[in-house]
C-alpha positions in Angstrom: 0.0 0.0 0.0 3.1 2.2 0.3 3.3 2.4 -3.5 0.4 4.8 -3.8 1.9 7.4 -1.5 5.4 7.0 -3.0 4.0 7.3 -6.6 2.0 10.4 -5.7 4.9 12.1 -4.1 7.2 11.3 -7.0 4.7 12.8 -9.4 4.6 16.0 -7.3 8.4 16.1 -7.3 8.6 15.9 -11.1 6.0 18.7 -11.4 8.2 20.9 -9.3 11.3 20.1 -11.1 9.7 20.9 -14.5 8.5 24.3 -13.4 10.3 27.0 -15.4 10.4 29.6 -12.7 11.8 26.9 -10.3 14.5 25.8 -12.8 15.5 29.4 -13.4 16.0 30.1 -9.6 17.8 26.8 -9.2 20.3 27.8 -11.9 20.8 31.2 -10.3 21.7 29.4 -7.1 24.0 26.9 -8.8 22.1 23.8 -7.7 20.4 22.9 -11.1 22.9 20.2 -12.0 22.4 18.3 -8.7 18.6 18.6 -9.2 18.9 17.3 -12.8 20.9 14.3 -11.6 18.4 13.6 -8.9 15.5 13.7 -11.4 17.3 11.3 -13.7 17.8 8.7 -11.0 14.3 9.2 -9.7 12.8 8.6 -13.2 14.5 5.2 -13.3 12.9 4.3 -10.0 9.5 5.6 -11.0 9.4 3.2 -13.9 9.5 0.3 -11.4 6.5 1.4 -9.3 3.8 -0.4 -11.3 5.6 -3.7 -10.7 6.2 -2.8 -7.1 2.5 -2.0 -6.6 1.6 -5.6 -7.5 4.4 -7.3 -5.5 4.1 -5.3 -2.3 0.8 -7.1 -1.5 2.7 -10.4 -0.8 6.4 -9.5 -0.7 7.5 -7.8 2.5 10.9 -6.9 1.0 9.2 -4.8 -1.7 7.0 -3.2 0.9 10.0 -2.1 2.9 11.7 -0.9 -0.3 8.7 1.3 -1.0 8.6 2.6 2.5 12.2 3.7 2.1 11.4 5.3 -1.2 8.5 7.2 0.4 10.6 8.6 3.2 13.2 9.7 0.7 10.5 11.2 -1.5 9.3 13.3 1.5 12.9 14.5 2.0 13.2 15.4 -1.6 9.9 17.3 -1.6 11.0 19.2 1.6 14.2 20.3 -0.1 12.4 21.5 -3.2 9.8 23.3 -1.1 12.7 25.0 0.7 14.0 26.2 -2.7 10.6 27.3 -3.9 9.8 29.2 -0.6 13.1 31.1 -0.8 12.4 31.9 -4.5 9.0 33.3 -3.5 10.6 35.3 -0.7 13.1 36.9 -3.2 10.3 37.6 -5.6 8.0 39.3 -3.1 10.7 41.4 -1.3 12.1 43.6 -4.1 13.0 46.4 -1.7 15.3 44.1 0.2 17.0 43.1 -3.1 17.5 46.7 -4.0 18.9 47.8 -0.7 21.7 45.2 -1.0 22.5 45.6 -4.7 25.4 48.0 -4.0 26.9 45.6 -1.6 26.6 42.7 -4.0 28.5 44.5 -6.6 31.5 44.3 -4.3 31.2 40.6 -3.7 32.2 37.9 -6.2 29.2 36.1 -7.9 30.2 32.7 -6.5 29.9 34.0 -3.0 26.4 35.4 -3.4 25.3 31.9 -4.4 27.2 30.3 -1.6 24.5 30.3 1.1 21.8 28.3 -0.5 24.0 25.9 -2.5 26.3 25.4 0.6 23.2 24.6 2.7 21.5 22.3 0.3 24.4 20.6 -1.6 25.1 18.1 1.2 21.4 17.2 1.5 21.2 16.7 -2.3 24.3 14.6 -2.3 22.9 12.4 0.5 19.6 12.1 -1.3 21.2 11.1 -4.6 23.3 8.5 -2.9 20.2 7.0 -1.2 18.3 7.1 -4.5 21.1 5.2 -6.3 21.1 2.6 -3.6 17.3 2.0 -4.0 17.7 1.8 -7.7 20.5 -0.8 -7.4 18.2 -3.0 -5.2 15.8 -3.6 -8.1 17.6 -6.8 -9.3 17.6 -8.4 -5.8 13.8 -7.6 -5.5 13.0 -8.7 -9.0 11.5 -5.4 -10.0 11.0 -4.7 -13.7 9.7 -1.9 -15.8 6.0 -2.7 -16.3 3.3 -0.8 -18.1 0.3 0.1 -16.0 -2.9 -1.8 -16.7 -5.3 0.4 -18.7 -8.3 1.4 -16.6 -11.7 0.6 -18.1 -13.2 4.0 -19.0 -16.7 2.4 -19.5 -18.2 3.0 -16.1 -21.7 3.3 -14.8 -23.0 6.3 -12.8 -21.0 6.5 -9.6 -23.4 8.5 -7.5 -24.2 7.1 -4.1 -27.3 5.0 -3.7 -29.9 6.0 -1.1 -30.4 4.0 2.0 -33.9 3.3 0.8 -32.3 0.8 -1.5 -31.6 -1.6 1.4 -31.9 -5.3 0.4 -33.4 -7.8 2.8 -33.9 -7.3 6.5 -37.7 -7.3 6.1 -38.3 -9.4 9.2 -36.0 -7.2 11.3 -37.6 -3.9 10.0 -41.1 -5.0 10.7 -40.3 -6.3 14.2 -38.3 -3.2 15.3 -40.7 -0.7 13.7 -43.5 -2.3 15.7 -41.4 -2.0 18.9 -40.7 1.6 18.1 -44.3 2.7 17.5 -46.2 0.4 19.8 -43.9 -1.5 22.1 -44.7 -2.9 25.5 -45.8 -1.0 28.5 -43.0 -0.2 30.9 -42.5 1.5 34.3 -39.8 3.5 32.8 -40.6 6.5 30.6 -38.2 5.2 27.9 -37.2 1.8 26.7 -34.1 0.4 24.9 -34.2 -1.1 21.4 -30.8 -2.8 20.8 -29.4 -3.6 17.4 -26.4 -5.9 17.9 -24.0 -7.3 15.3 -20.5 -7.5 13.8 -19.0 -4.4 12.1 -20.2 -3.9 8.6 -23.4 -6.0 9.1 -25.7 -3.0 8.7 -26.6 -1.9 12.2 -26.3 1.8 11.5 -28.0 1.5 8.1 -31.0 -0.2 9.8 -31.2 2.5 12.5 -31.0 5.2 9.8 -34.0 3.7 8.0 -36.1 4.0 11.1 -34.8 7.4 11.9 -35.9 8.7 8.5 -39.2 6.9 8.3 -42.1 9.4 8.1 -44.2 7.2 10.5 -41.5 7.5 13.1 -41.1 11.2 12.6 -44.8 11.7 13.1 -44.8 9.6 16.2 -42.1 11.3 18.2 -41.9 14.9 19.2 -38.2 15.1 19.4 -35.5 13.1 17.6 -31.7 13.1 18.0 -28.7 11.0 16.8 -25.5 10.6 18.8 -22.3 8.6 18.0 -21.1 7.2 21.3 -17.7 6.1 20.2 -14.8 4.6 22.3 -13.5 8.2 22.4 -16.6 9.5 24.2 -15.8 11.4 27.4 -18.2 11.0 30.3 -16.3 13.6 32.4 -17.7 17.1 32.9 -21.1 16.4 31.4 -23.1 18.2 34.1 -24.0 21.2 31.9 -24.8 18.9 29.0 -27.2 16.9 31.1 -29.0 20.0 32.4 -29.5 21.1 28.8 -30.7 17.6 27.7 -33.1 17.3 30.6 -34.7 20.6 29.6 -34.9 19.5 26.0 -36.5 16.1 26.8 -38.8 17.3 29.5 -42.4 15.9 29.0 -41.7 15.1 25.3 -41.8 11.7 23.7 -38.4 11.4 22.1 -36.4 9.0 19.9 -32.7 9.0 20.5 -30.2 6.8 18.5 -27.0 5.9 20.4 -24.9 4.7 17.5 -21.8 2.6 17.9 -21.7 2.2 21.6 -18.4 0.7 22.7 -18.3 1.6 26.4 -19.5 -1.3 28.5 -19.2 0.4 31.8 -22.5 0.4 33.7 -21.6 3.4 35.8 -21.0 5.5 32.7 -24.3 4.2 31.3 -26.1 5.4 34.4 -24.6 8.9 33.9 -25.5 9.0 30.3 -29.2 8.1 30.7 -30.1 10.4 33.7 -31.6 13.1 31.5 -33.8 10.5 29.6 -36.0 10.1 32.7 -37.5 13.6 32.2 -39.1 12.6 28.9 -42.7 11.5 28.3 -43.8 7.8 28.4 -43.3 5.9 25.2 -39.8 7.4 24.5 -37.4 5.1 22.8 -33.6 4.7 22.6 -32.1 2.7 19.7 -28.7 1.4 20.6 -26.3 0.0 18.0 -23.4 -1.9 19.4 -20.9 -4.8 18.7 -21.2 -6.2 22.2 -23.8 -7.5 24.6 -22.0 -7.0 27.9 -23.7 -3.7 28.8 -27.1 -4.9 27.6 -26.9 -7.8 30.0 -26.1 -5.4 32.9 -29.1 -3.3 31.9 -31.3 -6.4 32.1 -31.5 -7.9 28.6 -31.1 -11.6 29.1 -31.3 -12.5 25.4 -30.6 -10.3 22.4 -30.9 -11.4 18.7 -27.8 -10.5 16.8 -28.2 -9.0 13.3 -26.8 -11.6 11.0 -25.1 -11.4 7.6 -27.5 -11.4 4.6 -28.9 -14.6 3.1 -27.1 -15.7 0.0 -29.9 -14.5 -2.3 -30.2 -11.1 -0.6 -26.4 -10.8 -0.8 -26.4 -11.5 -4.5 -29.1 -9.0 -5.0 -27.2 -6.3 -3.0 -24.1 -7.0 -5.1 -26.1 -6.7 -8.4 -27.7 -3.5 -7.2 -24.3 -1.8 -6.5 -22.4 -3.3 -9.4 -25.0 -3.3 -12.2 -28.0 -1.2 -11.0 -30.3 -4.3 -11.3 -32.0 -6.5 -8.7 -30.4 -9.8 -9.7 -28.1 -11.4 -12.2 -30.8 -12.9 -14.5 -29.8 -10.5 -17.3 -26.1 -11.1 -16.6 -25.8 -14.9 -16.4 -22.2 -14.9 -17.5 -21.2 -12.9 -14.4 -23.3 -15.0 -12.0 -20.6 -17.7 -11.2 -18.1 -14.9 -10.3 -20.8 -13.1 -8.3 -21.5 -16.2 -6.2 -17.8 -16.6 -5.4 -17.5 -12.9 -4.5 -20.5 -13.1 -2.1 -18.9 -16.1 -0.4 -15.6 -14.3 -0.1 -17.4 -11.3 1.4 -19.1 -13.5 4.0 -22.4 -11.9 2.8 -21.4 -8.8 4.8 -23.3 -5.8 3.5 -20.5 -3.2 3.8 -18.0 -5.5 2.0 -20.6 -6.2 -0.8 -21.3 -2.5 -1.3 -17.6 -1.7 -1.5 -16.9 -4.6 -4.0 -20.0 -3.7 -5.9 -18.9 -0.1 -6.3 -15.5 -1.4 -7.5 -17.1 -3.7 -10.1 -19.1 -0.8 -11.6 -15.9 0.1 -13.4 -15.5 -3.5 -14.7 -17.8 -4.9 -17.4 -16.0 -8.0 -18.7 -16.1 -11.4 -17.1 -12.3 -11.6 -17.0 -12.2 -8.4 -14.9 -14.6 -10.0 -12.4 -12.4 -13.1 -12.4 -9.4 -10.9 -11.5 -11.3 -9.6 -8.5 -12.5 -13.1 -7.4 -9.0 -14.6 -7.7 -7.0 -11.7 -6.2 -4.3 -12.6 -3.7 -5.7 -10.0 -1.3 -8.5 -12.4 -0.2 -5.9 -14.8 1.2 -3.5 -12.5 3.0 -2.4 -13.6 6.5 -3.9 -10.5 8.3 -7.2 -10.8 6.4 -9.1 -11.0 9.7 -7.8 -7.6 10.8 -8.8 -5.7 7.6 -11.8 -6.9 5.6 -10.3 -8.2 2.3 -13.1 -6.8 0.2 -12.3 -3.3 1.5 -8.6 -3.7 0.8 -9.5 -4.8 -2.7 -11.7 -1.7 -3.2 -8.8 0.5 -1.9 -6.3 -1.3 -4.2 -8.5 -0.4 -7.2 -8.4 3.3 -6.5 -6.2 5.7 -8.4 -2.9 6.8 -6.8 -4.4 10.3 -6.0 -7.5 8.8 -4.4 -5.4 6.4 -2.3 -3.4 9.2 -0.9 -6.5 11.3 0.0 -8.1 8.3 1.7 -5.0 7.5 3.7 -4.9 11.1 4.9 -8.3 10.5 6.7 -6.5 8.1 9.1 -5.7 11.3 11.1 -9.3 11.5 12.2 -10.7 9.2 14.9 -13.7 6.9 14.5 -17.1 8.6 14.3 -15.5 11.9 13.3 -17.9 14.2 11.4 -16.2 15.3 8.2 -16.9 18.7 6.8 -16.3 18.2 3.1 -15.2 21.8 2.4 -12.8 21.8 5.3 -11.3 18.4 4.4 -10.7 19.7 0.8 -8.8 22.8 2.2 -6.6 20.4 4.2 -5.9 18.3 1.1 -5.0 21.5 -0.9 -2.6 22.6 1.9 -0.9 19.2 1.9 -0.2 19.6 -1.8 -2.5 16.7 -2.9 -4.6 18.7 -5.3 -2.4 20.4 -8.0 -4.0 22.7 -10.5 -1.6 21.4 -13.2 -3.4 18.0 -13.1 -6.5 19.4 -14.7 -8.0 22.6 -16.2 -9.9 23.3 -13.0 -9.3 24.8 -9.6 -7.9 22.7 -6.7 -11.3 23.2 -4.9 -13.2 21.8 -7.9 -10.8 18.9 -8.2 -11.2 18.2 -4.5 -15.0 18.1 -4.9 -14.7 15.6 -7.7 -12.3 13.4 -5.7 -14.5 13.5 -2.6 -17.5 12.5 -4.6 -15.6 9.5 -6.1 -14.7 8.3 -2.6 -18.3 8.8 -1.4 -19.6 6.8 -4.4 -17.2 4.0 -3.5 -18.5 3.9 0.1 -15.3 5.2 1.6 -17.5 7.9 3.1 -21.1 7.9 4.0 -23.6 10.7 4.7 -23.9 11.4 8.4 -26.9 9.5 9.8 -28.5 12.6 11.4 -29.1 14.2 8.0 -26.7 17.1 8.6 -24.4 18.2 5.8 -21.5 16.1 7.2 -20.0 12.8 6.3 -18.7 9.9 8.4 -16.4 6.9 7.7 -17.5 3.4 8.8 -15.3 2.0 11.6 -13.9 -0.7 9.3 -13.0 1.9 6.7 -11.3 3.9 9.4 -9.3 0.8 10.3 -8.4 0.4 6.6 -7.2 4.0 6.4 -5.0 3.6 9.5 -3.6 0.3 7.9 -2.7 1.8 4.5 -1.4 5.1 6.0 1.6 3.2 7.4 4.3 4.9 9.3 3.8 8.4 8.1 0.5 9.3 9.9 0.0 9.2 13.6 -3.2 9.7 15.6 -1.4 10.7 18.8 -3.3 9.5 21.8 -1.4 8.2 24.8 1.9 7.1 23.2 3.9 8.9 25.9 6.4 6.0 26.0 7.2 6.3 22.3 10.9 6.6 21.5 12.1 9.9 20.0 13.6 8.0 17.1 10.2 6.5 16.3 8.5 9.9 16.4 11.1 11.3 13.9 9.7 9.3 11.1 6.1 10.7 11.2 5.1 13.4 8.8 1.5 14.0 9.8 0.0 14.0 13.3 -3.4 14.6 15.0 -4.3 14.7 18.6 -7.6 14.8 20.5 -8.7 18.2 21.8 -9.0 17.7 25.6 -9.8 20.0 28.5 -6.1 20.5 29.3 -3.3 19.7 26.7 0.0 19.9 28.6 3.5 20.3 27.2 4.9 17.1 28.8 2.7 14.9 26.5 4.3 16.6 23.4 7.8 17.3 24.7 9.3 14.4 22.6 8.0 16.0 19.4 10.8 18.5 19.5 12.6 15.7 17.6 9.9 15.3 15.0 11.4 18.0 12.8 10.0 16.5 9.6 6.4 16.9 10.8 4.1 18.6 8.2 0.7 18.3 10.0 -0.4 19.1 13.5 -4.2 18.9 13.8 -6.3 19.2 17.0 -9.5 17.1 16.4 -12.6 16.3 18.3 -15.4 13.6 18.2 -19.0 14.3 19.0 -21.0 17.5 19.7 -18.8 20.5 20.6 -20.0 21.9 23.9 -19.7 25.7 23.7 -19.6 26.1 27.5 -16.4 24.0 27.8 -13.2 25.9 27.9 -10.2 24.0 26.4 -6.6 24.9 27.3 -3.3 24.2 25.6 0.1 24.8 27.2 1.8 28.0 26.1 5.1 26.1 26.0 3.6 24.0 23.1 3.0 27.3 21.2 6.2 29.1 22.1 8.8 26.3 22.5 7.5 23.3 20.4 6.1 24.9 17.2 9.4 26.6 16.3 11.1 23.2 16.4 8.8 22.0 13.6 10.0 24.1 10.7 8.3 22.0 8.0 4.7 22.4 9.3 2.2 23.0 6.5 -1.0 22.5 8.4 -1.7 23.7 11.9 -5.1 23.6 13.6 -5.6 25.1 17.1 -9.3 25.4 16.8 -11.3 26.2 20.0 -8.4 26.4 22.4 -8.5 29.2 24.9 -5.7 31.1 23.2 -5.7 34.9 23.6 -2.5 35.7 21.7 -0.9 34.2 18.6 2.9 33.8 19.4 5.3 35.4 16.9 7.0 32.0 16.6 4.2 30.8 14.3 5.3 33.4 11.8 8.6 31.7 11.5 6.9 28.6 10.0 7.7 29.5 6.4 6.1 26.4 4.9 2.7 26.9 6.5 -0.2 26.6 4.1 -3.2 26.2 6.5 -3.7 27.9 9.9 -7.0 27.3 11.8 -7.5 29.6 14.8 -11.3 29.5 14.7 -13.2 30.0 18.0 -10.2 31.1 19.9 -10.0 34.3 22.0 -7.3 36.0 20.0 -7.7 39.8 19.6 -5.2 40.4 16.9 -2.7 38.6 14.6 1.0 39.3 14.6 2.0 42.0 12.2 4.5 39.7 10.4 1.9 37.1 9.6 2.1 38.5 6.0 5.6 36.9 5.8 4.0 33.5 5.6 4.4 33.5 1.8 2.9 29.9 1.4 -0.2 30.6 3.5 -3.3 29.7 1.6 -6.0 29.3 4.3 -6.4 31.3 7.4 -9.5 30.5 9.4 -10.6 32.9 12.2 -14.3 32.1 12.2 -15.9 32.7 15.6 -12.9 34.7 17.0 -15.3 37.2 18.7 -12.4 39.2 20.3 -10.6 39.7 17.0 -10.9 43.4 16.1 -8.2 44.1 13.5 -6.1 42.4 10.9 -2.6 43.3 9.8 -2.3 45.7 6.9 
């Protein structure tokens, strides 16, 4: 899976090397010959990537070779970005150039070029040596120049199907709908309707059907949907409970608690306290993988939601692959379809993902390739659903990289499409040169493709957000490899291990102290530092971040491109942030800042500055 990221980075490197303005500046600084030699060696390696893509699935040596190439490609891109940033600085500060022109006339030309070439030449020499070493390994690894398989351009409409197109589950739908609308009399004002089953079996889909049913909407006065993930924090919920108690008071409500992982009964007692203020006949739908908590609540027996029947599974595959209800009009594909259903274990999520993959494949041989793929039989197939890996493997290089980036976000995270696209742009994933359209437009198209292939799903509560299924989130973390880190409680992680990461996110907590991040002073190659949050943001909660992180740590991360400090109780932006010359994205929304540093204009690469909700902000630098 490392091939995708390496190939995408290599493509970006060649685009930078081909830029005329870049080449002109490199010649003026006397480093063009080193860059030309680097490009020549890299092109020889690039020719091997198609073969490496096929072999890394089963060959660990090839996977490690690709990892080394990706680390090296990051280093090359950092050097080129350094050159481009300095070129931009020279171009945008003509007054500085003019003021030193008289001095320069007194200095030999070779010495005026000395600074940049002296600083970069050792790096370029080291990079070229490492590249040659990787190129020489091709014989030992059996890598050859191999043409990429042409993609079938005959594809069906890739729009996402509505949840109304759910196949099967008639018995479950009828039984649960009856319990929702009629149910049994109870001493409690609310009752629990559990939906239990394995990941990907369709629990959330089933809950969403009820939530959007007009009969259900007419029956309940108040409806809400909450993801109760393993990240859910039960501390400091007093104010939230007071607000909920008022909302639920004397109303018949329906609440969906989706993806309940926490099996602690005490936490459950805290969670449900406000529910007792509602009217009789209120319902709580709980989707979960486990039955432990349900047994503690008093459910002695719960029916698990099983995989689909063979016929329903075939029908679901036909719907997503061919836009038909069955294979009667596609008899030649039926044998392969039956084999694929068996490989997927009749799991709905897996069938949807494979079905969306097969929309791009119209020939029986292509369906055979999917059925006989080695990915089904990999040793760690139990950890990552093979059907999802196959679906990922079929993506373009660009889409693979965009999907892997989403590994930075925790399970049940609510994705804002526009904000995610801005992050992709800042990371350099969407280049205008790839199409005659803006990066924003390209990002929209890429997101829609991932959505159509079930890598994203619309948020269950009907808001304009998107979510990623837990199993897809696991897949993203798996393919992201050793470049992306969702930093949680890895306080024991060695400094050497941290140095390899390029992108990092951390959970926004009540107090974020410096000690937790002290080791990151060694992570000098870090490009991304994102503060993220799961669930409903509680406006009354004040979140704090150590000033030492802002003042002492950030200057030690000179390659940062993306920095989000959203919602922290920050009253002043430290000048140190203005030394981050590579910064493209800075999110200070909902902080307490009153002004921005005057020299924020020196961030020549800055593309996105978000100060939404900064109510104390009164002026901007001129």
